[in-house]
N, C-alpha and C positions, 0 to 999 in steps of 0.2 A: 315656671319650666311643666311642659308634659313630657311624656313619654315619646321617644323618637322611633323612626323605622326600626332600627336595631332593635330596641327595646323590645317592641313588640314581637319580632321576630323571636327573640332571646324568649319573651316569655310564651308564646307559641310552643317551644321545647319544652315545656312544662307541661301544655297540653299534651305533647306528643307522648310524653314520657305515662301520662295519666292511661290516654289511650293503649299503650302497648303493653301495659301490665294488665287492665283490665279484660282486654280481649283474649287472653288464656284463661281466667276464670268465666268469662261467661260463654266459648266457644269450646276450646282444648278441654276444658274439666268434665265439662257438661257432657260432652261426646264420649270421654272413657266411663263414665259412670252408667249412660243410658246401654251402650253396644259392649265396652270390654266385661263390666261389670253384671250387666244385665239386671240392671236396676230399672224399676219405673220414672219415666219420665218426669212426674211429678217432684221427685225428690229434689232433682238438680234444679228444677222451676222454682220448689219452695226457697232454696238456697241464692238465688239468684235473686225473688223477689225479697228475700232478706236484706240484701246489698242496696237493691232501691227503695225500700222501705225506711230503713235506716238514713236515705238522703233527705227524707221529708224534714230534717231539722235542718235544712241549707240554709233558711232564714238565721238562725241561731247561729251557725258558723260567721256569714257574713258581718251580723249586729256585734259577735264578739270581736272581728278583726277591725271593724271598725273605731270601737272602743279601746283595743289593748295594742295600738300604736303602730307600729310597721308590719306588712302583711309576709313579710320574707320568709320569716319563720315558720307562717301557719303553711305556706306552700310547701316548704322543704320538710317539715313535720307529720304533712297530711301523706307525701309520696310516702315516707319511710313507714308509715302506718301501714297504706294501702300493700308495699313490700312484704309486711310482716304478713300479712292476711293472706296473700298469695301464697307465700310459702306455706303457711301453713294447711292451706286449701290444698295445695298439691302434697302434701302430706297426709291429707284428710284421704285422700285417692288410697293410699296404702293402706290404709288403718279400716277405711272400708270393705276392703279383701277380706279381711280379718275379722272383724266384729263391726256389724250394722249400727248398733246403738253407738258406739262408741267413737266409730267414724263420724257418723251424723252429729255428735258433740262435739269434735275435733271441727269438722265444717261449717256448723254452726256460728264458732266464734270467730273463725275465720271469716264467715262473708259480712260479722258485724263490722269488722274492722275493715275489709274491703268499703263499704260503706263509708264508715267514718272515712276513712283517708281519703274517697273520693269526693265526699262533702266538705272537708276541712281544705283540701287545696284546691279542688275546682270552684269552689266558692267564691274563697280571696282572692283567686288569681282573675275571675270575672270582675268582682269589687274594684280591684287594683287597674284593671283596663277602662271599665268604667267612669271612673274618677279622675285617673291621669293620662287620660287620651285626649287629646284635641278634639271637638266635636266634631272637623271634617273630616277624622280620620277614624270614626266611632267603627262605620259600616264595615270598612276595610282592614279595622284591626280584627274585629268578630271573626270575618271570611278568614283571615290568614291563619287566626289561631285554631279553627273549626277544619278546615283544610290539614293542616298539621297535624291534628287529631287523627283525623282519619288515614293519612299517611302514614302517624304512627302503627295504629290498628293493623294495616295491610301488610306492612312492611315485616311488622313483627310475625304476623300470623304466616308469613308467608317463608320469612327465616326458619321459624319454628317448626312448620311443617316438614322441611326438609330435611332437619335436625332428630326430629322424633322419631324416624323409623330409624332399625327395628325399635318398637317400644319397648320399654323397662319405666318403671318406679323410681330408679334411682338416676335414670338419663333424665325421665321428666323434672324430678327435683334442682338436677343441677341447671337444667334450662330455664326453670322458674328463677332459680337463685341467680344467674348472670342477669336475666331481662331486668330483676328488681334492682340489682346490684345497679346496674348501669344507669336505671332512672333516676336512684337516689344522686347519684352522682354528676349527671347532666340538669338535673333541677338546681343542684346545689351551686355550681357554675353558670348556669342561664340566668337564677337570679340574685348571683353577688353584686352588691352596689346597685341593681338595678333601681331601688327606690333613692338613691341620694340625689338629693336636688329636687327632686318633685314636687308638685302639691296634688297630694293624693287625697283631698280628703274636701267633698262636699258639706256645705253648709247643713249642719244636724238638725234632724225633724225631732220635734219635742213628742209628736205623736208615737205612743205607744203602737208596738208590731200588730197587736190583735183588733184594737183600733183602725191601724191603715189597712188593715186587710179587709176587715170588715167595709170601709168606705168603699175600698176598690171594687169590693163583689156587687156594690150596688150602683156599679157603673154599668150601663145595659150591655156595651163594646167589650169592655172587659169582661163579664161576666159571658159573652157568646163567644169570645174567643178560646176563653178556658177551659169552655166545652167542646170547642174545633180541638184545643189541643190535645184534651183528654180521649177523644174519640180516633184521631188519626195517630197518636203513639200508641196506642193500645194495635190498634192494624201493622203499625210499623214494627212492633217488637213482639209480635204474634210467633212468627218465624223465628227467633235467636235461638231460642233453647233448641228447636226441634230438625232445622236444616241440617247440622252436621249428624248426627243421630239418622235422619233420613237417608244421607249419602250411605251409609256404612251399611243400613239394615236394608236398603233396596237396592243401592248400587253399587256393595262389596267396597267399599271406598277405606284405606288403611287411616289408622289415625291421624298420620304425616299427611296422607292426600286429602283428607274433610277439614286439617287446619288449613293447607294452601287453599282449598276452595274457598273459605273462611276469608282470608286474603285476598283471594280475586275478586270477592263480594264488595268488600270494602274498597278497593281499587276502582270497584265499579260505583261506588259512592263518589269517593275522591273525583272522576271523570266528570260526572252527574253536577256536583257542586261547583266544580270548576267552571261546566259550562254555563250555569248561571250566573256565575260571577263574570265570565268575560263578555255572554251577549248581554243579559240583563243590564249590569252595571256597567261594563266598559263598552258597549254599544249599544245601549240604550235601547236595548228591541223587548217588546213585551211589559205588559204589568205583570206584578208578581203572581197577582189573582192567578192568572193564566198560567206560571209556571208552576203554581202549586196544583191546579187542577189537573195538570197536564202528568206530574209527578204521581199524584194518585192513581189515575187511570193507568198510566204507564206499569206503575207499579201492581195494579190488580190482573193486570193480561200477563206479566209476569211471572205470576205467582198460579194463575191457571194454568199459564205454559207448562212449568214446574212440577203442579199436580199430575198432568198429562203423560208429560215422558216418563212418568214413574209407572202409570198404568200399561203405557206401550213400550217399556222396557227400551226409550231409546237412549244411546249414549251422548247425548248432549246439555248432562246437566251443567256443565261449567258454563256454557255462555248463556242458558237463562239465568242462571245465579250472577254473573255477570251486568245481564239485562236489568234484572231486580236491584241489584246497585246501583245501577246508573239510575233509573228513577227513584229511588230512594233519596239519593242525592239532591235531583232536581226537588223534588220536594220540601226535604230538609231544609237547603239552604234558603228556598222560596219564603216557609213557613218564617224561618226566623226572620228574615227580611222583614215582613210583616209584623212579627213580634217588636224589634224595633221601634218600626214606625208607630204602631199603638203605644208603645211604652211611653212615648210623651205626650199623650194624650188627656183628656181628663186634670183633675186636681193636679196641681204643678208639686214638684218635690215627690213624687211618687216611683218614679221611673225604677229604683229598686226594690219596691216593695212590688210593683207588677212583673218585675222580673224572676223576683221569687216567688209569686204565687203560681205563674206558667211553669216556673222549675219543678215545683212540686208538683204540679198537677203532669208532667212528665214524667218525673218520679214514679208517681202513683202507677199512672197508665203503664209505663215500662215494665214494673213487675206485674201487674194485674196480666197485660199482655200476654209475657211469656209465661205464667202460672196457670192460665187458662188454656193454652196452645198445645202446654207439655199435658194438662191434665187431660185434655179431647183426647189427644195421641194415645193415652194409657187406655180410657175409657173405649174408644173406637177398636183399640186392639185385639180385644175381650172377644170382638165379635166379624171382626173384618181382617182382611189379610194386610200388611204392613202397607203395601202402596194404595189401597184404598183408605186407610187410616190417614194416613199424613196427608195423601190427596185433597179429603173432603175439608181438613183443618185448614190446608192452604185456601180452598176453595172460597172458607167462612172468613179469611182474612181477606182476600180477593174482593167481598162482599162489605166488609167493613169500609176498605179504601175508595170503593165507588160513594158510599153513604158519606165520607170525607172529602170527596171532590164536590159530591153536591152543596154541601154544608160551606164548603170555600165558597162556590160559586154565589152563595147567596149572603154572605157574611161580609166577603172581603170586596170592596169595590174597586173597579179598573181605574179610575183616578189614582192619580199620585202628584205628589208636590214637585217632583222633578220627573220629565220624561223618560217614561222607562223603567222607574224605579218605584217600588213603595206600592201604597196602594190600601187604602182607607179601609178601617171593619167599619160595617154598620149592622142593625137589627131590623 
């Protein structure tokens, strides 16, 4: 027995909960450190990079859930750890106002917990989907759960943005506690009994993890796609830590307004992903390579627009940010589709290891991209005004997206096993 559509939707609620909690730590808290506390952007950048860096252990979580029995406990436990980390990170904001050293210590421990929670819950969730979903439902299951995660991010950012003004540390703590508590309750209810009666184990692979990763790295197609993931995800995440501070410092947005801006951006991501899902998968129009390239080029254009309106002082940050989210969503879901196609190539029974390799590449690139973006803004603000400093970083990010588009056009073939879907990777 495999997962039903209802069970897939229930697991999507877990992914939604993960997104709802994480967006508070990567967007709202980051803005508060840079704008309200006037700290260098590199500090929250380093904390977010820390939470991504911890997620390089994702293959280990998958192995533990493979050998430790049912995965439900790992998902619930991971969300609980994530919630504790989010509460600690919110408390760290208040501590930072009084003591930089103590506040950073509290925040560092909290972001480690956030990374561990996301890694434990997210990896075991994907492992359950991969091993217990019927083959003909896997692509749809991945799309559903990803869209639900983006929906959780967008809805939470919008709701928190409305509730956060007028800002106070106490109000922030209450909001984070409510979101984290709700996420834990929803996760427990969503996963209750979902594994009962299903076959959720693939045949065991006796090859040690390190040896398996070395074999995959030796496959030219897998290696080329890993490099593409690293480049494109660096571009994707460079703006993550600086967009809300940009809104506050250049456009005068309040904490609530900038959080709502993040929600609008993720609403755009949702629309972009849904568009590719409907047109490419449902109507079978366009190879995934074309969608990946279009998403990268569109993201570059949106970033240049965001940089330009800051220089010109135009009050159109919201539509430009929604456009960025839309093209980010187009790129992301098309890249995921290409990844799923490639995962089945090469030596058999390596799908999970390949996905683990690309997941690790994404985590490293996400942390690196966010840290570089924040550090570059800090350095440039020493010699330039805020609009010019932020604008140069957005322009550099646009350049990386264009480079990723060229790379995608080279390594992802337009031909696909089904009309309008997929796309093989070649070198």
